[in-house]
matplotlib code that plots the C-alpha trace (Angstrom):
import matplotlib.pyplot as plt

x = [70.5, 72.1, 74.2, 76.7, 77.2, 80.4, 80.3, 83.0, 82.0, 82.0, 79.0, 75.7, 74.0, 76.6, 76.3, 77.6, 75.0, 72.3, 73.4, 73.8, 70.4, 68.7, 70.6, 69.7, 66.2, 66.0, 67.6, 65.2, 62.3, 63.6, 63.4, 67.2, 68.5, 70.9, 73.4, 75.5, 78.9, 78.8, 82.3, 82.1, 78.9, 80.3, 83.4, 85.6, 89.0, 91.3, 94.4, 95.6, 96.4, 97.5, 93.9, 92.5, 94.0, 94.0, 97.6, 99.9, 101.6, 104.6, 105.4, 106.7, 104.1, 103.6, 100.4, 100.1, 100.5, 98.6, 95.6, 95.7, 95.8, 93.1, 90.8, 91.2, 90.6, 87.7, 89.6, 89.5, 88.1, 84.3, 84.0, 86.4, 84.5, 81.2, 82.4, 83.9, 80.3, 78.6, 81.0, 80.3, 76.6, 77.0, 76.3, 77.5, 79.7, 79.8, 82.5, 81.4, 83.9, 85.2, 88.5, 91.0, 94.6, 94.0, 92.8, 90.3, 89.8, 92.2, 89.0, 88.2, 91.8, 91.8, 88.7, 90.3, 93.5, 91.8, 89.0, 90.8, 93.2, 95.5, 93.3, 90.4, 91.5, 95.0, 97.0, 94.3, 95.3, 94.0, 94.1, 97.3, 98.9, 98.8, 97.6, 94.0, 94.1, 93.2, 90.0, 89.9, 89.7, 87.2, 85.0, 85.0, 81.7, 80.7, 80.3, 81.9, 81.5, 83.2, 81.2, 83.7, 83.1, 85.9, 86.1, 87.8, 86.0, 85.3, 87.6, 90.7, 90.4, 90.4, 92.9, 94.9, 93.7, 96.0, 95.2, 95.3, 92.5, 89.9, 90.5, 94.2, 93.5, 91.3, 93.4, 94.9, 91.5, 89.6, 92.2, 94.5, 91.8, 88.3, 89.6, 92.6, 90.1, 88.1, 85.3, 84.0, 84.5, 82.0, 83.0, 83.1, 80.5, 82.1, 80.4, 82.7, 82.7, 81.2, 81.9, 80.0, 76.9, 73.7, 70.3, 70.3, 73.7, 72.6, 69.5, 71.7, 74.2, 71.4, 69.8, 73.1, 73.7, 70.1, 70.8, 73.9, 72.6, 70.0, 72.5, 74.6, 73.3, 73.6, 76.2, 79.4, 82.3, 85.9, 87.6, 90.6, 92.9, 92.8, 95.9, 95.3, 93.5, 96.6, 97.7, 100.7, 103.6, 104.8, 106.4, 103.0, 104.3, 102.1, 103.2, 105.2, 102.6, 99.8, 100.1, 103.7, 104.5, 102.6, 103.2, 101.4, 98.2, 96.0, 97.6, 96.0, 92.7, 91.3, 90.4]
y = [294.4, 295.2, 292.0, 291.9, 288.2, 287.9, 284.5, 282.8, 279.6, 279.2, 277.1, 278.6, 275.1, 273.7, 272.7, 276.2, 277.9, 276.0, 276.8, 280.6, 280.8, 279.3, 281.6, 284.8, 283.7, 283.2, 286.4, 288.3, 286.4, 287.5, 291.2, 292.0, 293.8, 291.7, 292.8, 290.3, 290.2, 287.1, 287.5, 284.8, 286.1, 289.7, 288.5, 290.2, 291.0, 289.9, 291.5, 294.8, 297.2, 300.8, 301.7, 300.9, 304.1, 306.4, 306.2, 307.0, 303.8, 305.6, 306.9, 305.2, 303.3, 302.3, 300.4, 301.5, 305.2, 305.2, 303.5, 305.8, 308.9, 307.5, 306.8, 310.3, 311.8, 309.5, 308.3, 304.6, 302.2, 302.3, 298.7, 299.0, 302.0, 300.2, 297.3, 299.7, 301.3, 297.9, 297.1, 300.6, 300.0, 296.5, 295.6, 292.1, 290.6, 287.0, 285.5, 282.2, 280.0, 276.4, 275.9, 275.5, 274.6, 275.6, 279.2, 281.2, 281.1, 283.5, 285.6, 286.5, 287.0, 289.4, 291.0, 291.6, 292.9, 295.5, 296.5, 296.6, 299.3, 301.4, 304.3, 301.8, 298.2, 299.1, 302.2, 303.8, 306.4, 307.5, 311.3, 310.7, 309.1, 305.6, 302.9, 301.4, 297.6, 294.4, 295.3, 298.9, 300.3, 301.6, 298.6, 298.6, 297.6, 295.3, 291.5, 289.1, 285.2, 282.8, 280.0, 277.4, 274.0, 271.4, 267.9, 266.6, 265.2, 267.5, 265.4, 266.4, 270.0, 269.2, 270.2, 267.0, 266.4, 266.2, 269.6, 271.4, 273.1, 274.9, 278.1, 278.0, 277.2, 280.2, 282.5, 284.5, 285.2, 285.7, 287.4, 288.8, 290.3, 290.6, 291.4, 293.4, 295.8, 296.2, 293.6, 291.2, 287.9, 285.0, 281.3, 280.0, 277.6, 274.5, 272.3, 269.3, 266.4, 268.4, 266.2, 263.2, 264.6, 262.6, 264.3, 263.8, 265.4, 268.4, 269.0, 269.0, 271.5, 273.8, 273.6, 274.5, 277.3, 278.8, 278.7, 280.5, 283.1, 283.8, 284.4, 287.0, 289.6, 288.0, 285.2, 285.6, 286.5, 284.8, 286.7, 287.9, 290.1, 293.7, 295.5, 298.4, 296.4, 296.3, 292.6, 293.8, 295.8, 298.6, 296.3, 294.4, 291.2, 289.5, 290.6, 288.0, 287.5, 286.3, 282.5, 282.6, 279.1, 278.9, 280.2, 280.1, 281.6, 280.5, 282.8, 285.8, 284.6, 285.1, 281.9]
z = [169.0, 165.8, 164.7, 161.7, 160.6, 158.5, 156.5, 154.7, 152.8, 148.9, 148.9, 150.0, 150.1, 152.5, 156.0, 157.0, 154.6, 156.4, 159.9, 158.8, 157.2, 160.4, 162.7, 160.7, 160.6, 164.3, 165.1, 163.0, 164.6, 168.0, 166.8, 166.0, 163.2, 161.0, 158.4, 156.7, 154.8, 152.9, 151.5, 148.7, 147.5, 147.6, 145.6, 148.3, 147.3, 150.1, 148.8, 150.0, 147.3, 146.7, 145.5, 148.8, 150.3, 147.3, 146.9, 144.1, 143.2, 141.9, 145.1, 148.3, 150.1, 153.7, 154.4, 158.1, 157.4, 154.1, 155.7, 158.7, 156.4, 154.3, 157.2, 158.5, 155.0, 154.1, 151.0, 151.8, 149.0, 149.2, 150.1, 153.2, 154.4, 153.8, 156.1, 158.7, 159.0, 159.5, 162.3, 163.9, 163.8, 165.3, 168.9, 168.2, 165.5, 164.5, 162.4, 160.6, 158.7, 158.2, 159.9, 156.9, 158.0, 161.6, 160.6, 159.1, 155.0, 153.3, 151.9, 155.8, 156.7, 153.8, 155.1, 158.5, 156.7, 154.6, 157.0, 160.4, 159.3, 161.4, 163.2, 163.1, 164.2, 165.5, 166.3, 168.0, 170.6, 173.9, 174.8, 176.8, 173.8, 174.8, 172.4, 173.0, 172.5, 174.3, 175.6, 174.4, 171.0, 168.5, 168.9, 172.6, 174.2, 171.3, 171.5, 169.3, 168.7, 166.2, 164.6, 163.2, 161.6, 161.1, 159.8, 162.9, 165.9, 168.8, 171.2, 168.9, 170.0, 173.7, 176.1, 175.5, 172.0, 169.0, 167.7, 171.0, 172.8, 170.8, 173.0, 172.1, 168.4, 168.1, 170.2, 167.4, 166.3, 169.5, 171.5, 168.7, 166.5, 168.3, 171.9, 170.6, 168.9, 172.1, 171.7, 174.4, 173.0, 173.8, 173.9, 170.3, 168.7, 167.3, 164.6, 164.7, 162.3, 159.7, 156.8, 158.2, 159.9, 160.0, 160.0, 164.0, 164.2, 162.1, 164.3, 167.5, 165.7, 164.8, 168.1, 169.8, 167.5, 168.1, 171.8, 171.4, 169.2, 171.6, 174.4, 172.2, 174.4, 177.9, 177.8, 179.8, 177.6, 177.9, 180.8, 178.9, 180.9, 179.6, 178.8, 181.0, 184.0, 186.2, 185.4, 183.1, 183.5, 181.6, 179.2, 178.8, 180.5, 183.1, 186.6, 188.5, 191.2, 188.7, 187.7, 188.5, 187.6, 184.3, 180.7, 177.3, 176.1, 179.0, 181.5, 179.7, 180.7, 184.3, 186.0]

ax = plt.figure().add_subplot(projection="3d")
ax.plot(x, y, z, "-o")
ax.set_aspect("equal")
plt.show()
């Protein structure tokens, strides 16, 4: 497999850095091709700018229309085009980051904002003019997985934990970015209590991550309901006969 590992942590000698290094080493030993986007090491600029799309800043600017036109014309900033090519080459994409204020670091969100532009990440049209998303899109058929660390204990992100369940916490990323663009999303890897790990804890975390990267090709993805699979009406609302008495994020996952 070709694997793209997108990494966002400012300290390469951190717990995240050690786990990343171990995972990439294992993937290469197993015969996979690995590309990495180490966003801090790359000094990735997370801010969308006029220059991203070859646009004259003295004229009216609309990010979506400009980004789509730039993609079609091959006029995007070179670093954006390079990241898109990495994604297109990949069979699997891994996003690794520490959970900061219940989300990804700004540098990774800025990577998504600049790379997943109209015509590539969203606004992708089928031959009949409909929009390809939620299980379809340019990145359809690829696999994706989130590796996330947090200082809190694992039970705090359980279904009744104070922070809510991990699946719901990561729903905007796993469903709203990765599945939206067509990727099959595997259950996340959680590295909890990251600020107080013992050597024994680290060994267990590394072992768990090694097993998960070995399963990138074979593990069962989260069964999100696809937009065009028949579960939604023409307004993209879940049909009344499906989980009729329930609401919230969990109804968009088959059980």
